N, C-alpha and C positions, 0 to 999 in steps of 0.2 A: 765442681764447685766454682762459682763465679768469682773472678778476681776484679779489682777496680778497673782494669784495662781490657776486660774480656768482652768482645763484641759478638761472641758466638751464641749468647743466650739473650736475645732482645726482650723476652718476656720477664726475665728475672734479673735485670741489670742491678749490679751492686755498685752504683756510682756515687762517689762523694759529691757533696754540693760544691759548686754547681755542675761540674762535669769532670771526667777524667781526661788526661792529656798524655800522649806519648810523643816523644821527639827523638829524631835521629838526624845526624849531620854527616854528610859524605861529599866526596868530590865527584862531580859529573863533568867530564871533559875538562878537568883541571880547575873547575869553578866550585867553590864551597856552596853546597845546596842544603838547605834546612827543610825538613819535613816535620809537620806537626799533625797529629790526628787527635781530634777532640770528640769524645762520644757524649752527646747529649741524649736525653730521654726520647727526643723526637727526631734527631738528625745526627749524622756523622759528618764532621767537617774535617777536610784534608787540606792543608795549606802547604804549598811547595814554593819555596822562595830562594832566590839568589840575590845577593847584595841588598837584602831587606825589601825587595819589591813584592807586591801583590797587585797585579794590574788586570787580571782576567779571572772572572768568577763564573762558574758553571754549576748547574744542579742536575742530578739524575734521580728521578723517582724510582725507588726500589720496589714499590708495591706491585709493579707490573711485570716483574721478572717471572719467567716460566720455570717452575721448580724441577722439571724433568721427571725422571722415574723415581717413585717412592719418596718424594720430597728431597731428593738429592739431584744436583746438576750432574749431567753426564757429559763427558768430553769425547769427541771422536779422536781416533789416532791420526797422527800425521800433522800436516801444516795447519789444519783448521783448529787444532787443540789450543793454539795460542791466540785465536781471534776472540774479541769481546762478544758477549752474548748479543744476539740480534734483537732481543726483546727490550733492551735498555735504550732509553731515549735521553739524549743529553741536550740541554738548552743553555745557551750563553745568557748570563744575567747582566754582566758588565764587562767591557773591554773586549779584546780579541778581534779588533778590527783590522790589524795589519795583515797583509797577505800571508797565508799559511798558519798564522797564529791561532785562528779560530779552529781550523781543522785539527791541528796538533793538540790543542786543548781539549777538544771534544773526544778525540781518540784516547788521550790520557784519562779523562774522566770515565769513559766507558770501560777502559781496561781496569781501572781501580774498582769500579762498581762490580765488574765481573769477578775480580779477586775476592771481594767481600761476599758476593753471592755464592761463590764456590766454597768459601770457608763457612758461611752461615746461610744456608738455603732459605731459612724462614725470615730473613732480614726484611723489614718493611719500612725502616726509617729512610728519610730523604738523605741523599749524599750531596754535600755541598763541597765543591773543589775550588780552591783559590790558587792561582798560578802567578808566579813572578819570575819567568824564565828569560834568559838572554837568547839572542839569535844563535849563539854557539851550541845550543842544545837541540837543534832541529834534526840531527842525524839519528840513525837507528840505534847506535851504541848508547847515545845519551838517553834516548827514550827508554831503553831497557834498564839503564842505570837508575833512572828516576823511578821506574816501576819497582825495582828492587829495593830502593830506599823506603818507598811507601809500604811494601810488604813487610819490612822489618818493624814497622809501627803497628801493623794490623795484628 
């Protein structure tokens, strides 16, 4: 049965008008980080903000994902199991011009899109990702802490 926040069934979404939103707050490298996931009928918007910032916007078309075997994505064992899907393409819409910011943002957006694709192989809605992260979040532990917060909202 579909719940208001269920993104696992894109064909039979039970979304209240105008859209459902899930939110979680956590600490990433000692900095309060807010994550919002809003499910619209035609897109999924993920906003990740620190200190109220949203300076970098990216999108990932989900219709080009490769569903793998029998409609389910398959992961290989080992180190490759944590990598984003190769078939997902991320494009910066606004921001991301400082050194390293665009690369980190694109990797985060692809990782989030991969998580959605693993959970919902038939997902075709556009993923829109807004980031407002400080420079203190450029390390590996911060990256995984941010992904963990997003997974709590999906």
